[in-house]
C-alpha positions in Angstrom: 121.9 116.8 103.9 121.5 113.7 105.4 118.3 113.5 108.1 119.5 115.0 111.7 118.6 112.6 114.3 115.7 109.8 114.5 112.7 111.8 115.7 111.8 111.7 119.4 108.3 112.9 119.3 105.4 110.8 120.2 103.1 109.9 116.3 104.9 106.7 115.0 103.0 105.3 112.2 103.0 101.6 113.0 104.8 99.0 110.5 101.6 96.8 109.3 101.6 96.8 105.8 104.3 93.8 103.2 104.4 94.3 99.6 100.6 92.9 98.4 98.5 95.6 100.7 101.2 98.2 99.7 100.8 97.5 95.9 96.8 97.4 96.4 97.4 100.9 97.6 99.7 101.9 94.8 98.1 100.9 92.0 94.8 102.5 93.4 96.6 105.5 93.0 97.6 104.4 89.5 93.8 103.7 88.6 94.6 102.0 85.8 90.7 101.8 84.6 89.8 105.9 84.7 93.7 106.2 83.3 92.3 104.2 80.2 89.3 106.0 80.0 90.0 109.5 81.0 93.7 110.2 79.9 94.5 107.9 77.0 91.7 109.7 74.9 93.7 112.3 75.1 96.6 109.9 73.0 94.3 108.5 70.8 93.1 112.2 69.6 96.7 113.2 68.6 98.4 110.3 67.6 95.6 107.6 66.3 96.7 104.4 66.4 99.8 105.5 66.6 99.2 105.7 70.5 100.2 102.4 70.5 103.7 103.5 70.4 103.0 106.3 73.0 102.1 104.4 75.2 104.8 101.8 74.6 107.8 104.5 74.2 106.1 106.4 77.5 106.5 103.0 79.4 109.6 102.6 78.5 110.4 106.1 80.1 108.6 105.8 82.8 111.1 102.5 83.3 113.3 105.1 83.9 111.6 107.0 86.4 110.5 104.0 88.4 114.1 102.9 88.7 115.4 106.0 90.3 112.1 106.3 92.8 112.8 102.2 93.5 116.3 103.6 94.2 115.8 106.7 96.3 112.9 105.2 98.6 114.8 102.1 99.2 117.8 104.6 100.5 115.0 107.3 102.4 111.4 105.1 103.0 110.1 108.1 104.7 106.3 108.8 104.1 106.9 112.9 103.2 107.8 111.1 99.4 109.8 113.2 96.9 110.5 115.8 98.9 112.3 114.0 102.1 114.3 112.8 98.7 115.2 115.6 97.4 116.5 117.7 100.5 118.4 114.8 101.8 120.6 114.6 98.5 120.3 118.3 96.2 119.5 120.6 99.6 117.4 122.2 101.4 115.7 124.8 98.9 115.2 122.0 96.5 113.2 120.2 99.2 111.1 123.0 100.2 109.9 123.2 97.1 109.1 120.1 95.5 107.3 119.9 99.2 105.4 123.1 98.3 104.3 121.5 94.6 103.7 117.7 95.9 101.2 119.8 98.6 99.7 122.1 95.7 99.6 119.5 93.4 98.4 116.6 96.0 95.7 118.3 97.3 94.1 119.3 93.6 94.2 115.5 93.0 91.5 114.1 95.0 89.3 117.3 93.3 90.5 116.6 89.5 89.7 112.6 89.9 86.1 113.5 92.0 85.4 115.5 89.3 85.5 113.6 86.8 83.3 110.6 87.9 80.4 112.2 87.9 80.4 111.9 83.7 80.5 108.0 84.3 78.1 108.4 87.5 75.8 110.4 85.5 75.3 107.0 82.9 73.6 105.2 85.7 72.1 107.9 87.4 71.8 111.0 84.8 71.5 115.2 86.4 73.3 115.2 89.1 75.7 118.3 90.1 79.3 117.8 89.5 80.3 119.8 91.8 78.3 117.8 95.0 79.1 114.7 94.1 82.7 115.6 94.1 82.2 116.6 97.4 80.3 113.6 98.9 83.2 111.7 97.1 85.8 113.3 98.8 84.0 113.1 101.7 82.9 109.1 102.1 87.2 108.8 100.7 87.9 110.4 103.9 86.0 109.2 106.2 87.1 105.8 105.2 90.9 107.5 105.1 90.9 107.5 109.4 90.5 103.8 109.5 93.7 101.4 109.9 95.4 101.4 106.6 95.2 97.2 106.3 92.1 98.2 106.4 91.8 100.9 103.5 94.2 98.1 101.6 92.1 95.7 101.3 88.5 98.1 100.1 91.1 99.9 97.8 91.5 95.9 96.6 88.1 95.1 96.3 87.7 98.3 94.2 90.9 97.9 92.3 89.9 94.4 91.1 86.9 95.4 90.2 88.4 98.2 87.4 90.9 95.4 86.6 87.9 93.5 85.7 86.1 96.1 83.6 90.0 96.4 81.7 89.7 92.6 81.4 86.2 92.7 79.2 87.6 96.0 77.1 90.5 93.7 76.2 88.3 90.7 75.0 85.8 93.0 73.1 88.6 94.4 71.2 90.5 90.8 70.9 87.0 89.2 69.5 86.0 92.2 67.2 89.1 92.7 65.4 89.4 94.7 62.3 93.0 95.0 61.4 96.6 92.9 62.2 98.6 94.1 65.1 101.5 95.4 62.1 99.6 97.8 61.3 99.6 99.7 64.9 103.1 99.8 64.6 104.4 99.8 60.6 100.9 102.3 59.3 100.2 104.2 62.3 97.0 106.4 61.4 95.2 109.9 62.3 92.5 111.2 61.8 93.4 114.8 60.2 90.9 116.9 58.3 88.6 114.3 58.2 90.8 111.6 56.8 92.8 109.3 58.1 96.5 109.6 57.4 99.7 108.6 57.8 100.9 109.7 61.7 103.9 111.9 62.0 106.5 110.6 64.4 106.5 114.1 65.8 102.7 113.4 67.1 103.7 109.9 68.2 106.7 111.8 70.3 104.0 114.8 70.9 101.2 112.3 72.6 103.9 110.5 74.6 104.0 113.1 77.2 100.5 112.2 77.8 101.0 108.7 77.9 103.6 109.2 80.7 101.2 111.0 82.7 98.9 108.5 82.0 101.5 105.6 84.1 101.3 108.1 86.6 101.5 106.8 90.1 103.7 104.0 90.7 105.9 106.3 93.0 103.7 106.6 95.4 104.0 103.6 97.5 107.0 105.7 99.2 104.0 107.0 100.8 103.2 104.2 102.9 107.0 103.4 103.3 106.6 104.1 107.3 103.7 101.7 107.6 105.5 98.6 105.7 107.6 95.6 107.2 111.4 95.3 105.8 110.7 98.9 103.7 113.8 99.8 102.4 113.2 96.1 100.5 109.9 96.2 99.9 109.1 99.9 99.1 111.3 99.4 95.9 110.3 96.1 95.2 106.4 97.5 95.4 107.6 100.2 92.6 108.6 97.9 90.0 106.0 95.5 90.5 103.5 99.1 90.0 104.7 99.7 87.1 104.4 96.4 85.4 101.1 96.0 86.3 100.4 99.2 85.2 101.7 99.8 81.7 100.0 95.8 81.5 96.9 96.5 82.4 96.6 100.2 80.5 98.6 98.8 77.4 96.6 95.8 76.8 93.2 97.3 76.9 94.1 100.5 74.6 96.0 97.8 72.1 92.8 95.6 71.8 90.7 99.0 71.3 92.6 100.3 68.5 93.0 96.8 66.9 89.2 96.3 67.3 87.2 99.8 66.4 85.3 99.6 63.0 84.8 103.1 62.0 88.4 105.0 62.9 87.3 108.3 62.3 84.1 108.0 64.6 86.9 106.6 66.7 89.5 109.1 66.7 86.8 112.0 66.6 85.1 110.7 70.2 84.9 112.3 73.3 84.8 109.2 75.1 86.2 107.0 72.2 86.3 103.2 74.6 83.0 103.9 76.1 81.5 104.5 72.5 83.0 101.5 71.8 81.7 99.0 74.5 78.4 100.4 73.4 78.5 99.4 69.9 80.5 96.4 70.8 78.7 95.3 73.9 75.3 97.3 73.9 74.2 99.6 76.8 73.6 96.9 79.5 77.4 96.7 79.1 78.3 99.8 78.9 76.5 100.8 82.3 78.6 98.2 84.0 81.7 99.4 83.4 81.1 103.1 83.3 79.8 101.8 87.3 83.1 100.1 87.6 85.3 103.4 86.0 83.3 105.8 88.9 84.4 103.3 91.2 87.6 102.9 90.2 87.9 106.9 91.0 86.4 107.2 93.9 89.4 104.5 94.9 92.1 106.6 93.4 90.4 109.6 95.3 90.9 107.2 98.8 94.2 106.3 97.8 95.4 110.0 97.2 94.0 111.3 100.4 95.7 108.5 102.4 98.9 109.8 100.5 98.2 113.5 101.1 97.7 112.1 105.2 100.6 110.6 105.3 102.8 113.7 103.2 101.3 116.5 106.2 102.2 113.9 108.7 105.7 113.8 107.9 106.0 117.9 107.4 104.1 118.1 111.0 106.8 116.0 112.2 110.0 118.3 110.5 108.1 121.1 112.1 107.5 122.5 108.8 104.3 124.6 110.3 103.3 126.7 112.5 103.8 124.6 115.9 100.1 123.3 116.5 99.6 122.8 113.3 102.8 120.4 113.2 101.1 119.1 116.4 97.7 118.4 114.2 99.3 116.7 111.6 101.8 114.4 113.9 98.6 113.1 115.5 97.8 109.6 115.7 94.3 108.1 116.0 94.7 105.7 119.3 92.5 103.0 117.4 93.0 103.0 113.9 96.8 104.1 114.0 96.4 106.4 111.4 97.4 110.7 111.0 93.1 111.0 111.7 93.6 115.2 111.7 96.0 115.2 108.6 93.7 113.2 107.3 90.2 115.2 107.7 92.2 118.3 106.8 94.0 116.7 103.5 90.2 115.9 102.6 88.3 119.2 104.0 91.5 121.3 102.0 91.0 119.1 98.4 86.7 119.8 99.1 87.4 123.6 98.8 89.5 123.1 95.8 86.6 121.5 94.2 84.6 124.9 93.4 87.8 126.3 91.3 86.5 123.1 88.2 88.0 120.6 86.3 89.6 122.7 83.8 90.8 125.3 86.2 92.6 121.7 88.6 94.7 120.9 85.5 95.7 124.5 84.3 97.5 124.3 87.7 98.5 121.0 88.5 99.9 120.1 84.1 103.5 120.3 84.6 103.8 119.9 88.4 104.6 116.2 87.5 107.2 116.8 85.3 109.1 118.8 87.5 109.2 116.7 90.4 110.4 113.6 88.5 113.5 115.7 87.2 114.0 117.1 90.7 114.4 112.7 91.8 116.8 112.1 88.4 118.4 115.0 89.7 118.2 113.3 93.2 119.5 110.1 92.1 122.6 111.3 90.4 123.4 113.8 93.1 122.9 110.9 96.1 125.3 108.5 94.4 127.6 111.5 93.4 128.0 112.3 96.9 127.2 109.0 99.2 123.7 110.8 100.3 121.6 107.8 99.4 124.2 105.0 100.6 121.7 103.7 102.4 119.8 102.4 99.7 119.2 98.4 99.3 118.2 98.5 95.9 120.3 99.8 93.5 118.7 100.7 89.9 120.7 98.7 86.8 123.2 100.6 84.4 123.3 103.5 86.4 123.6 106.4 85.3 121.4 105.2 82.2 118.0 105.8 84.0 118.2 109.0 85.0 120.0 110.8 82.0 117.5 109.2 79.8 114.5 110.6 82.5 115.9 114.3 82.7 116.2 114.1 79.1 112.7 112.9 78.0 111.1 115.2 81.4 113.3 118.3 79.6 111.2 117.4 76.4 108.2 117.5 77.8 108.3 120.7 79.6 109.7 122.3 75.9 106.4 120.9 74.8 104.5 122.9 77.7 106.6 126.0 77.3 105.0 125.8 73.1 101.0 125.5 74.3 99.6 128.6 75.6 96.2 127.3 76.2 98.0 125.1 79.2 100.9 124.6 79.2 102.4 127.9 79.8 100.0 128.9 82.9 100.6 125.6 84.0 104.4 126.2 83.8 103.6 129.6 85.6 101.6 128.4 88.4 104.3 125.9 89.5 107.1 128.8 89.4 105.1 130.7 91.2 104.2 127.8 94.0 108.0 127.0 94.2 109.5 130.4 94.3 107.0 131.1 97.3 108.2 127.8 98.7 111.7 128.8 99.0 110.9 132.5 100.3 108.9 130.5 103.0 112.1 128.5 104.2 114.8 131.6 103.8 112.4 133.7 105.8 110.4 132.4 108.1 112.1 128.3 108.8 115.9 129.0 108.4 115.9 132.0 110.9 114.4 129.7 113.1 117.0 127.3 112.9 116.3 125.1 110.0 114.4 122.7 108.8 114.6 119.5 111.1 113.9 116.6 108.4 113.9 114.0 110.8 114.1 110.1 110.5 111.3 108.2 111.5 110.8 107.2 115.4 110.5 103.5 114.8 113.0 101.8 112.2 112.6 98.7 113.4 110.9 97.5 109.8 113.0 99.1 107.9 
């Protein structure tokens, strides 16, 4: 299952990142501010003030996945990310399925982010066409993505600072206007049911946890930059753990403060944009406009980080001879000045631009459950890697093995079960992702394997590993 040999072909990425630079890129992919303003309202709509418990439980479950990511990334610090880990531990059928699933959802993600930015830009520039705004955002970030990775790390770092300041302002407003004691969020959580506040059922808190897991998602994306990191085997694991810690703090604190400071819980629970409405009521229209701009910039930052990741995913697939030889050559091409996979970046950005025309609702249906499937595959990969020795090169080893991958598998199975019960979003998403994986396996068995298999090469430059 291990990679065949070091990649002798030209097109190696230059190792120029350390933990801080990779951490800035990773947190920009998580984009805590847009998670709070765009995703967390779904947690609140389901669980009310029980959203605090949902976010805490979700954070605990993400610890399990982060440990899995850290160990596997330490064993396989390769820019292809999850498919490289799965293929080397479980098998090539599983690896190609995860590759296609990742490529499918990864190309849709910038489109979803960019389409969502229009709502916040509209606060200061109303009347803009959402699709044209999304195309402009992806076009700009794609061009930025061609620049040197260190340049992009600092660009994303500046944007990230602005979104963290916005979250700090939200936290301050909530704590300054506290209307209820903290203990109420734990002992007496309430939700809006039939126009009245009622105690939140434990089942709803559990259901909302699946959304909170999605809100924290992205801490594992550090592995996409592993081939550009010094001392990658240890640094990538450290980056993932720090990314999760910072993500949880920067999302949980403002959510908690706002739940404590909301004066009218009925109106807050029933709002389409509860955090924006809270800022408008507690801080006024000027502060709301400033924070809306910060959220829009945060989403643009997330698009940039995701385009960078996608380019490196396709770069590695080119080295693994996954596609037609001419496509593989294009994906492997490195810009002579910026040392970036520039053709892969342009192709990834161009594909996401085309996907903007699908519309946000359809994109959410197509990508809804893919992340849970990928996470489950990684949990199995962690167990298989230990059991059969495939991950023996890992410098980082998760504590309390095999507790964390088993917890992850149980929690993710529950998430998929809940998706199966949802005919509006969950079931269509499961079907779409199952079709993608079946097509991927068919492609491997009918196209790749008859031609000699799938290379799964090792990065050419192993000096910094």
